[in-house]
GUVO-482441 format. One record per residue: residue in three letters; x, z negated, y of N, C-alpha, C in turn. Coordinates in steps of 0.2 Angstrom, whole numbers, plus 5000, padded with zeros to 4 digits. Each point is the difference from the previous one (the first is absolute). Layout:
<recs>
(rec Ala, (X, Z, Y), (X, Z, Y), (X, Z, Y))
...
</recs>
This chain:
<recs>
(rec Met, (5003, 5068, 4884), (4998, 5000, 5007), (5005, 5003, 5005))
(rec Lys, (4998, 5003, 5005), (5005, 5003, 5005), (4998, 4998, 5007))
(rec Tyr, (5005, 4995, 5002), (4999, 4997, 5006), (5005, 5003, 5005))
(rec Leu, (4998, 5003, 5006), (5004, 5004, 5004), (5001, 4996, 5007))
(rec Asn, (5007, 4999, 5002), (5001, 4997, 5006), (5004, 5005, 5005))
(rec Ile, (4996, 5002, 5005), (5003, 5006, 5004), (5003, 4997, 5007))
(rec Gly, (5006, 5003, 5001), (5004, 4998, 5006), (5002, 4993, 5000))
(rec Cys, (5003, 4998, 4994), (5001, 4993, 4999), (5006, 4997, 5003))
(rec Gly, (5005, 5004, 5003), (5006, 4997, 5002), (5003, 4995, 4995))
(rec Gly, (5001, 4994, 5002), (5003, 4995, 4995), (4995, 4996, 4997))
(rec Asn, (4994, 5001, 5002), (4994, 4996, 4998), (4997, 5003, 4994))
(rec Tyr, (5003, 4999, 4994), (4997, 5003, 4994), (5000, 4995, 4994))
(rec Asn, (4996, 5002, 4995), (5000, 4997, 4993), (5002, 5005, 4995))
(rec Lys, (5005, 4998, 4996), (5002, 5005, 4995), (4995, 5002, 4995))
(rec Asp, (4995, 4996, 4999), (4994, 5002, 4996), (4996, 5006, 5003))
(rec Trp, (5001, 5001, 5006), (4996, 5006, 5003), (5004, 5006, 5001))
(rec Ile, (4997, 5006, 5001), (5004, 5006, 5002), (5001, 4999, 5008))
(rec Asn, (5006, 5000, 5002), (5001, 4998, 5007), (5003, 5007, 5003))
(rec Leu, (4997, 5002, 5006), (5003, 5006, 5003), (5002, 4998, 5007))
(rec Asp, (5005, 5004, 5002), (5003, 4999, 5007), (5004, 5006, 5002))
(rec Leu, (5002, 5000, 5006), (5005, 5005, 5003), (5007, 4999, 4997))
(rec Tyr, (5001, 4993, 4998), (5007, 4999, 4997), (4999, 4997, 4993))
(rec Lys, (5003, 5003, 4996), (5000, 4998, 4993), (5005, 4995, 4998))
(rec Ser, (4998, 4996, 4995), (5005, 4995, 4997), (4998, 4999, 4993))
(rec Glu, (5002, 4995, 4997), (4999, 4999, 4992), (4993, 5000, 4999))
(rec His, (4996, 4997, 5004), (4993, 4999, 4998), (4995, 5004, 5005))
(rec Val, (5003, 5004, 5004), (4997, 5004, 5005), (5001, 5008, 4999))
(rec Lys, (4995, 5004, 5000), (5001, 5007, 5000), (4999, 5003, 5007))
(rec Tyr, (5003, 5006, 5001), (5000, 5003, 5006), (4993, 5004, 5001))
(rec His, (4997, 4999, 5005), (4994, 5004, 5002), (4999, 5000, 5008))
(rec Asn, (4999, 5006, 5002), (4997, 5000, 5007), (4993, 5001, 5001))
(rec Ile, (4997, 4995, 5003), (4992, 4999, 4999), (4997, 5006, 5004))
(rec Lys, (5004, 5003, 5004), (4997, 5006, 5004), (4998, 5006, 4995))
(rec Lys, (5003, 4999, 4994), (4999, 5005, 4995), (4995, 4998, 4994))
(rec Lys, (4998, 5004, 4996), (4995, 4998, 4995), (5003, 4995, 4995))
(rec Leu, (4996, 4995, 4998), (5002, 4995, 4995), (5001, 5004, 4994))
(rec Pro, (5006, 4998, 4996), (5002, 5003, 4994), (4996, 4998, 4994))
(rec Phe, (4994, 5000, 5000), (4995, 4997, 4995), (4994, 5005, 4999))
(rec Ser, (4998, 5000, 4994), (4994, 5005, 4999), (4994, 4996, 5002))
(rec Asp, (4994, 5004, 5001), (4994, 4997, 5002), (4998, 4995, 4995))
(rec Asp, (4996, 4995, 5003), (4997, 4994, 4996), (5005, 4997, 4995))
(rec Ser, (5006, 4999, 5002), (5005, 4997, 4995), (5003, 4993, 5002))
(rec Val, (4998, 4997, 5006), (5003, 4994, 5002), (4995, 4995, 5000))
(rec Asp, (5001, 4994, 4998), (4995, 4994, 5000), (5000, 4996, 5006))
(rec Val, (5006, 4999, 5003), (5000, 4996, 5007), (5005, 5004, 5004))
(rec Ile, (4998, 5000, 5007), (5005, 5002, 5005), (5000, 4995, 5005))
(rec Tyr, (5006, 4998, 5002), (5002, 4995, 5006), (5005, 5003, 5005))
(rec His, (4998, 5000, 5006), (5005, 5001, 5005), (4999, 4995, 5006))
(rec Ser, (5006, 4998, 5002), (5000, 4995, 5006), (5004, 5002, 5005))
(rec His, (4997, 5000, 5006), (5004, 5002, 5007), (5003, 5007, 4999))
(rec Val, (4996, 5004, 4997), (5002, 5007, 4999), (4996, 5005, 5004))
(rec Leu, (4993, 4999, 5000), (4995, 5005, 5003), (5002, 5001, 5008))
(rec Glu, (5002, 4994, 5003), (5001, 5001, 5007), (5006, 5004, 5002))
(rec His, (5004, 5002, 4995), (5006, 5004, 5002), (4998, 5008, 4999))
(rec Leu, (4994, 5001, 4999), (4997, 5007, 4999), (4995, 5001, 5006))
(rec Asp, (5000, 5006, 5003), (4995, 5002, 5005), (4994, 5000, 4997))
(rec Lys, (4994, 5001, 5003), (4994, 4999, 4998), (4998, 5006, 4995))
(rec Tyr, (5003, 5006, 5001), (4999, 5006, 4995), (5004, 4999, 4994))
(rec Glu, (5006, 4997, 5000), (5004, 4999, 4994), (4997, 4994, 4996))
(rec Ala, (4997, 4995, 5004), (4997, 4995, 4996), (4994, 5002, 4996))
(rec Lys, (4996, 5004, 5003), (4994, 5003, 4997), (5002, 5004, 4993))
(rec Arg, (5005, 5004, 5001), (5003, 5004, 4994), (5002, 4995, 4995))
(rec Phe, (5004, 4995, 5002), (5003, 4995, 4995), (4994, 4996, 4997))
(rec Ile, (4995, 4998, 5003), (4995, 4996, 4997), (4996, 5004, 4995))
(rec Asp, (4999, 5007, 5002), (4996, 5004, 4996), (5004, 5001, 4993))
(rec Asp, (5007, 5000, 5001), (5004, 5001, 4994), (5000, 4994, 4995))
(rec Cys, (4999, 4994, 5004), (5000, 4994, 4996), (4993, 5000, 4996))
(rec Phe, (4995, 5002, 5003), (4993, 5001, 4997), (5001, 5005, 4994))
(rec Arg, (5004, 5005, 5001), (5000, 5005, 4994), (5004, 4997, 4994))
(rec Val, (5005, 4996, 5001), (5004, 4998, 4994), (4997, 4993, 4997))
(rec Leu, (4996, 4997, 5004), (4997, 4993, 4997), (4994, 5002, 4995))
(rec Lys, (5000, 4996, 4995), (4995, 5001, 4995), (4993, 4997, 5003))
(rec Thr, (4994, 5003, 4997), (4994, 4997, 5002), (4999, 4993, 4999))
(rec Gly, (4998, 4996, 5004), (5000, 4993, 4999), (5007, 4996, 5002))
(rec Gly, (5005, 5004, 5002), (5006, 4997, 5002), (5000, 4997, 5006))
(rec Val, (5005, 4996, 5002), (5001, 4996, 5006), (5005, 5003, 5004))
(rec Met, (4999, 5000, 5007), (5006, 5001, 5004), (5000, 4995, 5005))
(rec Arg, (5006, 4997, 5001), (5001, 4994, 5005), (5004, 5003, 5006))
(rec Val, (4997, 4999, 5006), (5004, 5003, 5006), (5001, 4994, 5004))
(rec Val, (5006, 4999, 5003), (5002, 4995, 5004), (5003, 5003, 5007))
(rec Val, (4998, 4999, 5005), (5002, 5003, 5007), (5000, 4994, 5005))
(rec Pro, (5004, 5001, 5005), (5000, 4996, 5006), (4993, 5000, 5003))
(rec Asp, (4997, 4994, 5001), (4993, 4999, 5002), (5000, 5001, 5008))
(rec Leu, (4998, 5005, 5002), (4999, 5001, 5008), (4995, 4995, 5003))
(rec Glu, (4995, 4999, 4996), (4995, 4995, 5003), (5003, 4993, 5001))
(rec Gln, (5004, 4998, 4995), (5003, 4993, 5000), (5005, 5000, 5006))
(rec Ile, (5004, 5006, 5000), (5005, 5000, 5006), (4997, 5000, 5007))
(rec Ala, (4995, 5004, 5000), (4996, 5000, 5007), (4997, 4993, 5002))
(rec Arg, (4997, 4997, 4995), (4997, 4993, 5001), (5006, 4995, 5003))
(rec Glu, (5006, 5001, 4996), (5005, 4995, 5002), (5002, 5002, 5007))
(rec Tyr, (5001, 5006, 5002), (5002, 5003, 5006), (4995, 4997, 5006))
(rec Leu, (4994, 5001, 4999), (4995, 4998, 5005), (5000, 4992, 5001))
(rec Asp, (5001, 4997, 4994), (5000, 4992, 5001), (5006, 4998, 5004))
(rec Asn, (5006, 5003, 4998), (5006, 4998, 5003), (5001, 5002, 5007))
(rec Met, (4997, 5006, 5002), (4999, 5003, 5007), (4997, 4995, 5004))
(rec Glu, (4994, 4997, 4998), (4996, 4996, 5003), (5004, 4993, 5001))
(rec Lys, (5003, 4998, 4995), (5003, 4993, 5000), (5006, 5001, 5005))
(rec Gly, (5004, 5005, 5000), (5006, 5001, 5004), (4998, 5001, 5007))
(rec Phe, (4994, 5004, 5001), (4998, 5001, 5007), (4998, 4993, 5004))
(rec Lys, (4997, 4996, 4996), (4997, 4994, 5003), (5006, 4994, 5000))
(rec Ser, (5004, 5000, 4995), (5005, 4995, 5000), (5007, 5002, 5003))
(rec Met, (5002, 5006, 5000), (5006, 5003, 5002), (5006, 4996, 4996))
(rec Asp, (4998, 4998, 4994), (5004, 4996, 4996), (5005, 5005, 4996))
(rec Glu, (5006, 4998, 5000), (5005, 5004, 4997), (4999, 5002, 4993))
(rec Glu, (4997, 4995, 4996), (4999, 5001, 4993), (4994, 5005, 4999))
(rec Asp, (4995, 4999, 5004), (4994, 5005, 5000), (5002, 5007, 5002))
(rec Ile, (5004, 5000, 5004), (5002, 5007, 5002), (5005, 5003, 4995))
(rec Leu, (5004, 4996, 4997), (5004, 5003, 4995), (4996, 5003, 4994))
(rec Asn, (4995, 4996, 4998), (4995, 5002, 4995), (4996, 5007, 5002))
(rec Tyr, (4998, 5000, 5006), (4997, 5006, 5003), (5005, 5006, 5000))
(rec Asn, (5006, 4999, 5002), (5005, 5005, 4999), (5001, 5003, 4993))
(rec Trp, (5000, 4995, 4995), (5001, 5002, 4993), (4994, 5004, 4998))
(rec Asn, (4994, 4998, 5002), (4994, 5004, 4998), (5000, 5007, 5002))
(rec Lys, (5003, 5001, 5006), (5000, 5007, 5003), (5005, 5004, 4996))
(rec Ile, (5006, 4997, 4998), (5005, 5003, 4996), (4996, 5002, 4993))
(rec Glu, (4996, 4996, 4997), (4997, 5001, 4994), (4996, 5006, 5000))
(rec Met, (4996, 5001, 5006), (4995, 5005, 5001), (5004, 5007, 5001))
(rec Phe, (5005, 5000, 5005), (5003, 5006, 5003), (5007, 5002, 4998))
(rec Asp, (5004, 4995, 4998), (5007, 5002, 5000), (5001, 5005, 4994))
(rec Gln, (4998, 4999, 4994), (5001, 5005, 4995), (4997, 5006, 5001))
(rec Val, (4995, 5001, 5004), (4997, 5006, 5002), (5004, 5004, 5005))
(rec Val, (5003, 4997, 5005), (5003, 5004, 5005), (5008, 5000, 5000))
(rec Arg, (5003, 4996, 4995), (5007, 4999, 5001), (5004, 5006, 4999))
(rec Arg, (5005, 5001, 5003), (5005, 5006, 4999), (5006, 4998, 4997))
(rec Ile, (5002, 4994, 4999), (5006, 4998, 4997), (4999, 4995, 4994))
(rec Ile, (5004, 5000, 4995), (4999, 4997, 4994), (4999, 4992, 5002))
(rec Gly, (4995, 4997, 4997), (4998, 4993, 5001), (4996, 4999, 5007))
(rec Gly, (5001, 5004, 5005), (4996, 4999, 5006), (5001, 4994, 5003))
(rec Asp, (4995, 4998, 5004), (5000, 4994, 5004), (5000, 4994, 4996))
(rec Met, (4996, 5000, 4994), (5000, 4995, 4995), (5007, 4997, 4998))
(rec Ile, (5004, 5004, 4999), (5007, 4998, 4998), (5003, 4997, 5006))
(rec Glu, (5000, 5003, 5006), (5003, 4997, 5006), (4997, 4993, 5001))
(rec Val, (4994, 4999, 5000), (4997, 4993, 5001), (5002, 4995, 4995))
(rec Leu, (5001, 5002, 4994), (5002, 4995, 4994), (5007, 4999, 5001))
(rec Lys, (5004, 5005, 5002), (5007, 4998, 5001), (5002, 4996, 5006))
(rec Asn, (4996, 5001, 5006), (5001, 4996, 5006), (4996, 4993, 5000))
(rec Gly, (4996, 4999, 4995), (4997, 4993, 4999), (4994, 4999, 5005))
(rec Glu, (4997, 5006, 5003), (4995, 4999, 5005), (4993, 5000, 4996))
(rec Phe, (4999, 4995, 4996), (4994, 5000, 4996), (4999, 4993, 4997))
(rec Asn, (4994, 4998, 4998), (4998, 4994, 4997), (5000, 5001, 4993))
(rec Lys, (5006, 4997, 4997), (5001, 5001, 4993), (4994, 4998, 4995))
(rec Asp, (4997, 4994, 5001), (4995, 4998, 4996), (4994, 5005, 5000))
(rec Tyr, (4999, 5003, 5006), (4994, 5004, 5001), (5002, 5007, 4997))
(rec Val, (5005, 5002, 5001), (5002, 5007, 4997), (5001, 5000, 4993))
(rec Ser, (5002, 4994, 4997), (5001, 5000, 4992), (4992, 4999, 4998))
(rec Lys, (4996, 4997, 5003), (4993, 5000, 4998), (4997, 5006, 5000))
(rec Arg, (5001, 5004, 5005), (4997, 5007, 5001), (5003, 5005, 4995))
(rec Asn, (5007, 5000, 4999), (5003, 5005, 4996), (5003, 4998, 4994))
(rec Gly, (5001, 4994, 4998), (5002, 4998, 4994), (5007, 5002, 4998))
(rec Asp, (5000, 5003, 4993), (5006, 5001, 4997), (5004, 5006, 5004))
(rec Glu, (4997, 5004, 5003), (5003, 5006, 5004), (5004, 4997, 5006))
(rec Val, (4998, 4995, 5003), (5004, 4997, 5006), (5005, 4995, 4997))
(rec Asp, (4998, 4996, 4995), (5004, 4995, 4998), (5007, 5003, 4997))
(rec Ser, (4999, 5006, 4997), (5006, 5004, 4997), (5005, 5002, 5005))
(rec Ile, (4997, 5002, 5006), (5005, 5002, 5005), (5003, 4994, 5003))
(rec Leu, (4996, 4994, 5001), (5003, 4994, 5003), (5006, 4997, 4996))
(rec Lys, (4999, 5001, 4993), (5006, 4998, 4996), (5006, 5003, 5002))
(rec Asn, (5000, 5006, 5003), (5006, 5003, 5001), (5003, 5000, 5007))
(rec Ile, (4997, 4995, 5004), (5002, 4999, 5007), (5002, 4993, 5001))
(rec Lys, (5006, 5000, 5003), (5003, 4993, 5001), (4997, 4997, 5006))
(rec Tyr, (4998, 4994, 4999), (4998, 4996, 5006), (5006, 4998, 5004))
(rec Lys, (5000, 5001, 5007), (5005, 4998, 5004), (4997, 4997, 5007))
(rec Asn, (5002, 4995, 5002), (4998, 4996, 5006), (4992, 5000, 4999))
(rec Lys, (4996, 5001, 5005), (4993, 5000, 4999), (4997, 5007, 4998))
(rec Gly, (5004, 5005, 5000), (4997, 5006, 4999), (5002, 5002, 4993))
(rec Leu, (4999, 5007, 4998), (5002, 5003, 4994), (5004, 5005, 5001))
(rec Lys, (5006, 5000, 4998), (5005, 5006, 5000), (5002, 5002, 4993))
(rec Ser, (5001, 5007, 5000), (5001, 5003, 4994), (5007, 5000, 4999))
(rec Ser, (5003, 4997, 4994), (5007, 5001, 4998), (5001, 5006, 4996))
(rec Ile, (4997, 4999, 4994), (5000, 5006, 4995), (4992, 5001, 4999))
(rec Phe, (4998, 5006, 5003), (4992, 5001, 5000), (4999, 5004, 4994))
(rec Asn, (4999, 4997, 4994), (4998, 5004, 4994), (4993, 5001, 4999))
(rec Phe, (4998, 5006, 5001), (4992, 5002, 5000), (4997, 5001, 4993))
(rec Val, (5004, 4999, 4995), (4997, 5001, 4993), (4995, 4995, 4998))
(rec Ser, (4994, 5001, 4998), (4995, 4996, 4998), (4997, 5002, 4993))
(rec Lys, (5000, 4996, 4996), (4997, 5002, 4993), (4992, 5001, 5001))
(rec Asn, (4997, 4998, 5006), (4993, 4999, 5000), (4997, 5006, 5005))
(rec Asp, (5004, 5004, 5003), (4997, 5004, 5005), (5004, 5007, 5000))
(rec Leu, (4997, 5006, 4999), (5003, 5006, 5000), (5003, 5001, 5007))
(rec Leu, (4997, 4998, 5005), (5003, 5001, 5007), (5007, 4998, 5000))
(rec Phe, (5002, 4994, 4998), (5006, 4997, 5000), (5005, 5003, 4995))
(rec Asn, (4998, 5003, 4995), (5004, 5004, 4995), (5002, 5006, 5004))
(rec Phe, (4996, 5003, 5004), (5002, 5006, 5004), (5005, 4997, 5005))
(rec Leu, (4999, 4995, 5003), (5005, 4997, 5005), (5007, 4999, 4998))
(rec Ser, (5000, 4998, 4994), (5007, 4999, 4997), (5004, 5006, 4999))
(rec Ile, (4997, 5006, 4999), (5003, 5006, 4999), (5001, 5004, 5006))
(rec Phe, (4995, 5000, 5005), (5000, 5004, 5005), (5000, 4997, 5007))
(rec Val, (5002, 4994, 5001), (5000, 4997, 5006), (5002, 5004, 5006))
(rec Lys, (4996, 5001, 5005), (5001, 5004, 5006), (5002, 5007, 4999))
(rec Lys, (4999, 5003, 4994), (5002, 5007, 4998), (4994, 5004, 5000))
(rec Leu, (4994, 4997, 4999), (4994, 5004, 4999), (4995, 4999, 5005))
(rec Asn, (4996, 5005, 5002), (4994, 4999, 5004), (4994, 4996, 4996))
(rec Pro, (4998, 4994, 5001), (4995, 4997, 4996), (4993, 5004, 5000))
(rec Gln, (4999, 5005, 5005), (4994, 5004, 4999), (5001, 5005, 4995))
(rec Lys, (5006, 5001, 4997), (5001, 5005, 4995), (5002, 4997, 4993))
(rec Ser, (5002, 4994, 5001), (5003, 4997, 4994), (4995, 4997, 4995))
(rec Gly, (4994, 4999, 5003), (4995, 4996, 4996), (4999, 4993, 5002))
(rec Glu, (5004, 4998, 5005), (5000, 4993, 5002), (4994, 4999, 5004))
(rec Ala, (4998, 5005, 5005), (4995, 4999, 5005), (4993, 4999, 4996))
(rec His, (4996, 4997, 5004), (4993, 5000, 4998), (4996, 5006, 5003))
(rec Lys, (4996, 5003, 4997), (4996, 5006, 5002), (4993, 4998, 5002))
(rec Trp, (4998, 4995, 4997), (4993, 4998, 5001), (4999, 4992, 4999))
(rec Met, (4995, 4997, 5002), (4998, 4993, 4999), (4993, 5000, 4997))
(rec Tyr, (4999, 4995, 4995), (4993, 5000, 4997), (4997, 4993, 5001))
(rec Asp, (4994, 5000, 5001), (4995, 4994, 4999), (4996, 5001, 4994))
(rec Lys, (4995, 4995, 4999), (4996, 5001, 4994), (4995, 5005, 5000))
(rec Leu, (4998, 5002, 5006), (4995, 5006, 5001), (5004, 5006, 4999))
(rec Asp, (5005, 5001, 5003), (5004, 5007, 5000), (5002, 5001, 4992))
(rec Leu, (5003, 4995, 4997), (5002, 5000, 4993), (4994, 5002, 4996))
(rec Arg, (4995, 4996, 5000), (4994, 5002, 4996), (4997, 5007, 5001))
(rec Ile, (5000, 5002, 5006), (4998, 5007, 5001), (5005, 5005, 4996))
(rec Leu, (5006, 4999, 5001), (5005, 5004, 4997), (4999, 5000, 4992))
(rec Leu, (5000, 4994, 4997), (5000, 5000, 4993), (4993, 5002, 4997))
(rec Glu, (4994, 4999, 5003), (4994, 5002, 4998), (4999, 5008, 5001))
(rec Asp, (5003, 5002, 5005), (5000, 5008, 5001), (5003, 5003, 4994))
(rec Ser, (5005, 4997, 4997), (5004, 5003, 4995), (4996, 4999, 4993))
(rec Gly, (4995, 4996, 5000), (4996, 4999, 4994), (5000, 4993, 4997))
(rec Phe, (5005, 4996, 5003), (5000, 4993, 4997), (4994, 4996, 5002))
(rec Lys, (4999, 4995, 4996), (4994, 4996, 5001), (5002, 4992, 4999))
(rec Asp, (4995, 4996, 5001), (5000, 4993, 4999), (5006, 4997, 5004))
(rec Phe, (5000, 5002, 5006), (5005, 4997, 5005), (5000, 4993, 5001))
(rec Ser, (5005, 4996, 4999), (5001, 4993, 5000), (5006, 4998, 5004))
(rec Ile, (4999, 4995, 5004), (5005, 4997, 5004), (5002, 4993, 4996))
(rec Leu, (5006, 4999, 4998), (5003, 4995, 4996), (5005, 4996, 5004))
(rec Lys, (5002, 4995, 4996), (5006, 4996, 5002), (5006, 5003, 4996))
(rec Tyr, (5006, 4998, 5002), (5006, 5002, 4997), (5000, 4999, 4993))
(rec Asn, (4997, 4994, 4998), (5001, 4998, 4993), (4993, 5001, 4996))
(rec Glu, (4996, 5004, 5003), (4993, 5002, 4997), (5000, 5007, 4998))
(rec Ser, (4998, 5002, 4994), (5000, 5007, 4998), (4995, 5000, 4994))
(rec Ser, (4998, 5006, 4999), (4996, 5002, 4994), (5005, 5003, 4995))
(rec Ile, (5006, 5001, 5002), (5006, 5002, 4995), (5002, 4995, 4995))
(rec Lys, (4999, 5001, 4994), (5002, 4995, 4995), (5007, 4997, 5001))
(rec Asn, (5000, 4994, 4999), (5007, 4996, 5001), (5003, 5001, 5007))
(rec Trp, (4996, 5001, 5005), (5003, 5002, 5006), (5006, 4995, 5003))
(rec Glu, (4998, 4994, 4999), (5005, 4994, 5003), (5006, 5000, 4996))
(rec Glu, (5000, 5003, 4994), (5007, 5000, 4996), (5005, 5005, 5003))
(rec Tyr, (4997, 5005, 5003), (5004, 5005, 5003), (5003, 4998, 5007))
(rec Ala, (4997, 4996, 5004), (5002, 4997, 5006), (5002, 5005, 5005))
(rec Leu, (4997, 5006, 5000), (5002, 5005, 5005), (4998, 4999, 5007))
(rec Asp, (4995, 4996, 5001), (4998, 4998, 5007), (5002, 4993, 5002))
(rec Lys, (5003, 4996, 4995), (5002, 4993, 5001), (5007, 5000, 5003))
(rec Ser, (5001, 4995, 5005), (5006, 4999, 5002), (5005, 4998, 4995))
(rec Ser, (5007, 5001, 5001), (5005, 4998, 4996), (5002, 4992, 5001))
(rec Leu, (4997, 4998, 5006), (5002, 4993, 5003), (4994, 4995, 4998))
(rec Gly, (4995, 5002, 4997), (4994, 4995, 4999), (4994, 5003, 4999))
(rec Asp, (4995, 4996, 4999), (4993, 5003, 4998), (4996, 5002, 5007))
(rec Phe, (5002, 5005, 5003), (4997, 5003, 5005), (5002, 5008, 5000))
(rec Pro, (4996, 5004, 5005), (5001, 5007, 4999), (5007, 5002, 5003))
(rec Arg, (5003, 5005, 4996), (5006, 5003, 5002), (5000, 5003, 5007))
(rec Lys, (4994, 5003, 5002), (4999, 5003, 5006), (4993, 4997, 5003))
(rec Pro, (5001, 4995, 5004), (4994, 4996, 5002), (4995, 5005, 5005))
(rec Asp, (5003, 5005, 5003), (4997, 5004, 5005), (4995, 5005, 4997))
(rec Ser, (4999, 4999, 4993), (4997, 5006, 4997), (4993, 4999, 4998))
(rec Leu, (4997, 5006, 4999), (4993, 5001, 4998), (5001, 5002, 4993))
(rec Phe, (4997, 4996, 4995), (5000, 5001, 4993), (4993, 5003, 4997))
(rec Val, (5000, 5006, 4998), (4994, 5003, 4998), (5001, 5003, 4993))
(rec Glu, (4994, 5000, 4996), (5000, 5004, 4994), (4994, 5004, 5000))
(rec Val, (5000, 5006, 4996), (4995, 5004, 4999), (5000, 5003, 4993))
(rec Lys, (4995, 5003, 4998), (5000, 5003, 4993), (4997, 5007, 5000))
(rec Lys, (5002, 5004, 4995), (4998, 5006, 4999), (4994, 5001, 4996))
</recs>
């Protein structure tokens, strides 16, 4: 069986074929803007998490078409992306709460929702407003951890608490769980995030993603939970499970599977 994990960053399983821009012992180099290095109908399972949004719409279509090419008939592709619908509903809810209450916590949650939606799309420096907010402590920690899971928790581990705010003593951006922060460890403030691969080029909801996948020939579109899958022994691989407990690694996600 050939299981393929594309754009894995540090989130990989050694029993899979893991591809990323940065290779390591269990990860092979591949730029997803180029054709996948596999023959037609040769892969049993494809998985990619928080990858698709880093491609523009045209690049994404080419990439999904190529995934269809290499996947065997009857094979499964699992796609995980930030869920625009979920973020938008949180934003609208917190906007109404904040407007009515003018409560500091409601407004902090509202501000974080706007960062989720826009910051990684428009940012011009590495880390953008997200890093500044986390460094300065201008956020509701419980809410942000609930929204963004391992991604945010890994940053906060490297920030020293001081007084009532958060100040960075040694701000180590390396995270085993997210490609973005592997970039940051090497290129802090040296690259334009619009060119480095850090920026988001599009956001997906369930309808937009379904249209994209079915237009490339995929069928049986299914929305699942992080621990649900038609992939055999999925829970053993723990690719969507948090390292901190029995909950999703990226709670802001839409988890989808399709078949060829």
